[in-house]
Residue frames as a rotation matrix with the C-alpha (Angstrom) as fourth column:
MET 1
-0.521 -0.312 0.795 -10.80
0.764 -0.586 0.270 -44.78
0.382 0.748 0.543 -10.83
LYS 2
0.442 0.761 0.475 -13.62
0.367 -0.637 0.678 -42.84
0.818 -0.125 -0.561 -9.13
ASN 3
0.778 -0.208 -0.593 -11.64
0.584 -0.110 0.804 -42.71
-0.233 -0.972 0.036 -5.89
LEU 4
-0.302 -0.942 0.147 -8.62
0.918 -0.246 0.312 -41.34
-0.257 0.229 0.939 -7.75
LYS 5
-0.262 0.300 0.917 -10.75
0.523 -0.755 0.396 -38.52
0.811 0.584 0.040 -9.19
LYS 6
0.796 0.604 -0.040 -12.19
0.329 -0.377 0.866 -37.71
0.507 -0.703 -0.499 -5.76
ILE 7
0.453 -0.713 -0.535 -8.75
0.756 -0.010 0.654 -37.65
-0.472 -0.701 0.535 -4.15
SER 8
-0.499 -0.637 0.587 -7.35
0.857 -0.463 0.226 -35.49
0.128 0.616 0.777 -6.96
PHE 9
0.156 0.662 0.733 -10.25
0.391 -0.723 0.570 -33.07
0.907 0.198 -0.372 -6.58
LEU 10
0.905 0.186 -0.383 -9.72
0.416 -0.192 0.889 -32.82
0.092 -0.964 -0.251 -2.80
VAL 11
0.015 -0.974 -0.225 -5.99
0.897 -0.087 0.433 -32.20
-0.441 -0.209 0.873 -3.22
LEU 12
-0.507 -0.147 0.849 -6.65
0.675 -0.680 0.285 -29.42
0.536 0.718 0.444 -5.73
LEU 13
0.530 0.785 0.321 -9.31
0.318 -0.534 0.783 -27.91
0.787 -0.313 -0.533 -3.48
MET 14
0.724 -0.323 -0.609 -6.97
0.634 -0.038 0.773 -27.94
-0.273 -0.946 0.178 -0.49
ALA 15
-0.367 -0.907 0.206 -4.18
0.912 -0.308 0.269 -26.33
-0.181 0.287 0.941 -2.53
PHE 16
-0.206 0.391 0.897 -6.57
0.488 -0.753 0.440 -23.58
0.848 0.529 -0.036 -3.67
VAL 17
0.823 0.559 -0.105 -7.78
0.339 -0.334 0.880 -22.89
0.456 -0.759 -0.464 -0.13
ILE 18
0.391 -0.761 -0.518 -4.23
0.795 -0.005 0.607 -22.74
-0.464 -0.649 0.603 1.22
SER 19
-0.539 -0.626 0.564 -3.07
0.828 -0.514 0.222 -20.38
0.151 0.587 0.796 -1.54
CYS 20
0.168 0.675 0.718 -6.04
0.348 -0.722 0.598 -18.06
0.922 0.149 -0.356 -0.95
THR 21
0.883 0.119 -0.455 -5.33
0.468 -0.125 0.875 -18.00
0.048 -0.985 -0.166 2.78
THR 22
-0.049 -0.985 -0.168 -1.68
0.918 -0.111 0.381 -17.18
-0.394 -0.136 0.909 2.14
MET 23
-0.478 -0.090 0.874 -2.60
0.636 -0.722 0.273 -14.31
0.606 0.686 0.402 -0.17
LYS 24
0.594 0.770 0.232 -5.08
0.337 -0.500 0.798 -12.96
0.730 -0.396 -0.557 2.37
ASN 25
0.654 -0.384 -0.652 -2.46
0.703 -0.010 0.711 -12.91
-0.279 -0.923 0.264 5.12
ASN 26
-0.438 -0.887 0.146 -0.10
0.869 -0.376 0.322 -10.85
-0.231 0.267 0.935 2.95
ALA 27
0.059 0.545 0.836 -2.80
0.764 -0.564 0.314 -8.30
0.643 0.620 -0.449 2.07
ASN 28
0.783 0.251 0.569 -2.44
-0.117 -0.839 0.532 -6.30
0.611 -0.483 -0.628 5.30
SER 29
0.436 -0.733 -0.522 1.12
0.885 0.456 0.099 -6.93
0.165 -0.505 0.847 6.42
ALA 30
0.989 -0.114 -0.092 3.33
-0.078 -0.943 0.323 -4.30
-0.124 -0.312 -0.942 8.02
VAL 31
0.276 -0.953 0.122 6.89
0.852 0.184 -0.490 -3.19
0.445 0.239 0.863 7.31
SER 32
0.986 -0.055 -0.157 8.91
0.037 -0.849 0.528 -0.78
-0.162 -0.526 -0.835 9.44
GLY 33
0.245 -0.963 0.110 12.33
0.921 0.266 0.285 0.63
-0.304 0.032 0.952 8.78
LYS 34
0.019 -0.397 -0.918 14.49
0.065 -0.915 0.398 3.45
-0.998 -0.067 0.008 7.46
VAL 35
0.944 0.310 0.110 14.12
0.155 -0.126 -0.980 4.96
-0.290 0.942 -0.167 3.98
GLU 36
0.061 -0.992 0.110 17.41
0.473 0.126 0.872 4.46
-0.879 -0.001 0.477 2.11
SER 37
-0.941 -0.327 -0.083 16.48
0.083 -0.464 0.882 5.72
-0.327 0.823 0.464 -1.36
ILE 38
0.103 0.986 -0.134 13.53
0.089 -0.144 -0.986 6.99
-0.991 0.089 -0.102 -3.40
GLU 39
-0.916 -0.267 0.299 12.76
0.305 0.022 0.952 6.55
-0.261 0.963 0.061 -7.11
SER 40
-0.343 0.815 -0.468 10.01
-0.559 -0.577 -0.595 8.65
-0.755 0.058 0.654 -8.64
GLY 41
-0.737 0.203 0.645 7.50
0.541 0.748 0.383 6.91
-0.405 0.632 -0.661 -10.87
LYS 42
-0.736 0.492 0.465 4.55
0.284 -0.400 0.872 7.79
0.615 0.773 0.155 -13.04
ASP 43
0.242 0.960 0.141 1.86
0.092 -0.167 0.982 7.61
0.966 -0.224 -0.129 -10.34
GLY 44
0.991 0.027 0.134 3.94
-0.131 -0.099 0.986 7.86
0.040 -0.995 -0.095 -7.18
TYR 45
0.149 -0.989 0.005 7.32
-0.882 -0.135 -0.451 6.56
0.446 0.063 -0.893 -6.06
THR 46
0.726 -0.064 -0.685 9.19
0.239 0.957 0.164 3.54
0.645 -0.283 0.710 -4.78
ALA 47
0.433 -0.564 0.703 11.07
-0.862 -0.486 0.141 3.80
0.262 -0.667 -0.697 -1.49
LYS 48
0.043 -0.524 -0.850 13.80
0.070 0.851 -0.521 1.34
0.997 -0.037 0.074 -0.52
ILE 49
0.600 0.283 0.748 13.22
-0.710 -0.243 0.661 0.43
0.369 -0.928 0.055 3.14
ASN 50
-0.401 -0.721 -0.565 15.83
-0.121 0.653 -0.747 -1.25
0.908 -0.231 -0.349 5.37
THR 51
0.710 0.704 -0.013 14.27
-0.137 0.156 0.978 -2.95
0.691 -0.693 0.207 8.39
ASP 52
0.428 -0.514 0.744 15.87
-0.900 -0.169 0.401 -3.49
-0.081 -0.841 -0.535 11.81
THR 53
0.541 -0.178 0.822 16.37
-0.083 0.961 0.262 -7.14
-0.837 -0.210 0.505 10.84
LYS 54
-0.435 -0.827 -0.356 18.43
-0.356 -0.206 0.912 -6.06
-0.827 0.523 -0.205 7.80
GLU 55
-0.142 0.472 0.870 15.72
0.838 0.525 -0.148 -7.00
-0.526 0.708 -0.471 5.29
VAL 56
-0.882 -0.117 -0.457 15.20
-0.136 -0.864 0.484 -4.73
-0.452 0.489 0.746 2.30
TYR 57
-0.043 0.921 0.388 11.72
0.774 0.276 -0.569 -3.92
-0.631 0.276 -0.725 0.98
PHE 58
-0.971 -0.100 0.217 10.81
0.223 -0.699 0.679 -1.90
0.084 0.708 0.702 -2.09
ALA 59
-0.347 0.868 -0.354 7.67
0.585 -0.095 -0.805 0.03
-0.733 -0.487 -0.475 -1.10
THR 60
-0.733 0.220 0.644 5.47
0.539 -0.390 0.747 1.24
0.415 0.894 0.167 -3.95
ILE 61
-0.408 0.550 -0.729 3.51
0.587 -0.454 -0.671 4.29
-0.700 -0.701 -0.138 -2.77
SER 62
-0.825 0.225 0.519 0.84
0.364 -0.492 0.791 5.99
0.433 0.841 0.324 -4.88
ILE 63
-0.782 0.576 0.236 -2.10
-0.622 -0.707 -0.336 8.30
-0.027 -0.409 0.912 -4.19
VAL 64
0.018 0.841 -0.540 -4.58
-0.730 0.381 0.568 5.73
0.684 0.384 0.621 -5.49
ASN 65
-0.108 -0.118 -0.987 -3.29
0.238 0.961 -0.141 2.85
0.965 -0.250 -0.075 -3.34
VAL 66
-0.894 -0.252 -0.370 -3.27
0.409 -0.120 -0.905 4.84
0.183 -0.960 0.210 -0.08
GLY 67
-0.152 0.960 -0.236 -6.86
0.974 0.105 -0.201 6.02
-0.168 -0.260 -0.951 -0.55
GLY 68
0.713 0.480 0.512 -6.45
0.616 -0.777 -0.128 9.55
0.336 0.407 -0.849 -1.89
PRO 69
0.059 -0.754 0.654 -4.37
0.197 -0.634 -0.748 12.71
0.979 0.174 0.111 -1.50
GLN 70
0.546 0.204 0.812 -5.34
-0.667 -0.481 0.569 13.16
0.507 -0.853 -0.127 2.17
ASN 71
0.923 -0.191 0.335 -3.49
-0.092 0.733 0.674 9.90
-0.374 -0.653 0.659 3.05
TYR 72
0.692 -0.668 0.273 -0.51
0.583 0.293 -0.758 10.39
0.426 0.684 0.592 0.72
LYS 73
0.810 -0.534 -0.242 2.86
-0.184 -0.623 0.761 11.51
-0.557 -0.572 -0.603 2.05
GLN 74
0.705 -0.687 -0.176 6.15
-0.189 0.058 -0.980 12.10
0.684 0.724 -0.089 0.30
LEU 75
0.868 -0.454 -0.199 8.80
0.403 0.413 0.816 10.23
-0.288 -0.789 0.542 2.27
LYS 76
0.676 -0.736 -0.025 12.37
-0.678 -0.609 -0.412 11.50
0.288 0.295 -0.911 2.52
ILE 77
0.229 -0.710 -0.666 15.65
0.196 0.704 -0.683 9.63
0.953 0.026 0.300 2.72
GLY 78
-0.808 -0.570 0.152 16.40
-0.083 -0.145 -0.986 9.02
0.584 -0.809 0.070 6.40
ASP 79
-0.054 0.870 0.491 12.74
-0.935 -0.217 0.282 8.87
0.352 -0.443 0.825 7.51
VAL 80
-0.992 -0.056 0.115 11.83
-0.099 0.904 -0.417 5.99
-0.080 -0.425 -0.902 9.82
VAL 81
-0.379 0.889 -0.258 8.49
-0.882 -0.262 0.392 4.66
0.280 0.376 0.883 8.62
SER 82
-0.712 0.340 0.615 5.83
0.006 0.878 -0.478 2.09
-0.702 -0.336 -0.627 9.34
LEU 83
-0.526 0.470 -0.708 3.80
-0.850 -0.255 0.461 0.94
0.036 0.845 0.534 6.34
LYS 84
-0.237 0.514 0.824 0.96
-0.114 0.828 -0.549 -1.50
-0.965 -0.224 -0.137 5.74
GLY 85
0.114 0.333 -0.936 0.07
-0.962 -0.199 -0.188 -3.21
-0.249 0.922 0.298 2.51
GLU 86
0.955 0.269 0.125 0.31
-0.207 0.906 -0.370 -6.24
-0.213 0.327 0.921 0.28
ILE 87
0.052 -0.995 0.081 3.68
-0.754 0.014 0.656 -8.01
-0.654 -0.095 -0.750 0.38
TRP 88
0.994 0.090 0.065 5.08
-0.034 0.802 -0.596 -10.20
-0.106 0.590 0.800 -2.35
LYS 89
0.218 -0.971 0.100 8.52
-0.353 0.017 0.936 -11.63
-0.910 -0.239 -0.339 -3.04
THR 90
0.757 -0.184 -0.627 10.51
-0.578 0.260 -0.774 -12.26
0.305 0.948 0.091 -6.16
ASP 91
0.625 -0.556 -0.548 13.56
0.428 0.831 -0.355 -14.52
0.653 -0.012 0.758 -6.22
ASP 92
-0.277 -0.875 -0.397 15.79
0.888 -0.075 -0.453 -11.95
0.367 -0.479 0.798 -4.56
GLU 93
-0.875 0.004 0.485 13.61
-0.092 -0.983 -0.159 -8.94
0.476 -0.184 0.860 -3.63
ASN 94
-0.448 0.767 -0.459 10.82
0.847 0.199 -0.493 -8.13
-0.287 -0.610 -0.739 -1.16
HIS 95
-0.813 0.262 0.521 8.07
0.108 -0.810 0.576 -5.74
0.573 0.524 0.630 -2.29
ILE 96
-0.476 0.755 -0.450 5.12
0.718 0.038 -0.695 -4.06
-0.508 -0.655 -0.560 -0.59
LYS 97
-0.456 0.495 0.740 2.27
0.441 -0.597 0.670 -2.24
0.773 0.632 0.054 -2.32
VAL 98
-0.954 -0.033 -0.299 1.52
0.288 -0.391 -0.874 0.33
-0.088 -0.920 0.383 0.37
THR 99
-0.148 0.966 0.213 -2.14
0.637 -0.072 0.768 0.82
0.757 0.249 -0.605 1.30
GLN 100
0.909 0.418 -0.004 -1.50
0.267 -0.573 0.775 2.77
0.321 -0.705 -0.632 4.51
ILE 101
-0.227 -0.929 0.294 1.31
0.143 -0.330 -0.933 4.99
0.963 -0.169 0.208 5.74
VAL 102
0.465 0.463 -0.755 1.05
0.737 0.271 0.620 4.33
0.492 -0.844 -0.215 9.48
SER 103
0.829 -0.224 -0.513 3.82
0.242 -0.684 0.688 6.62
-0.505 -0.694 -0.513 10.76
VAL 104
0.463 -0.737 0.493 6.72
0.533 -0.213 -0.819 8.78
0.708 0.642 0.294 9.59
LYS 105
0.857 -0.246 -0.452 9.45
0.326 -0.420 0.847 10.04
-0.398 -0.874 -0.280 11.96
């Protein structure tokens, strides 16, 4: 019984470490592509980005998340952008909370 508790504890610990590592890796990921649409929001906007590999990302961009007004840019439809931030996925959508606008062309 003691061995079962130890093994269960180790499995839970390993699962926790792996999940934390996975979240860390997504915290500073990059997305590049063309802006297809823009939806204004309360504190910023969401841009729909199509990548070269035909993936679609919904990029949430706000003044607070990019570090202040000096780092904030209003993207336009047709811009080719490179963004960094925290990526997460729902069942059928990819999202990125933008922390850095790397380039806009």
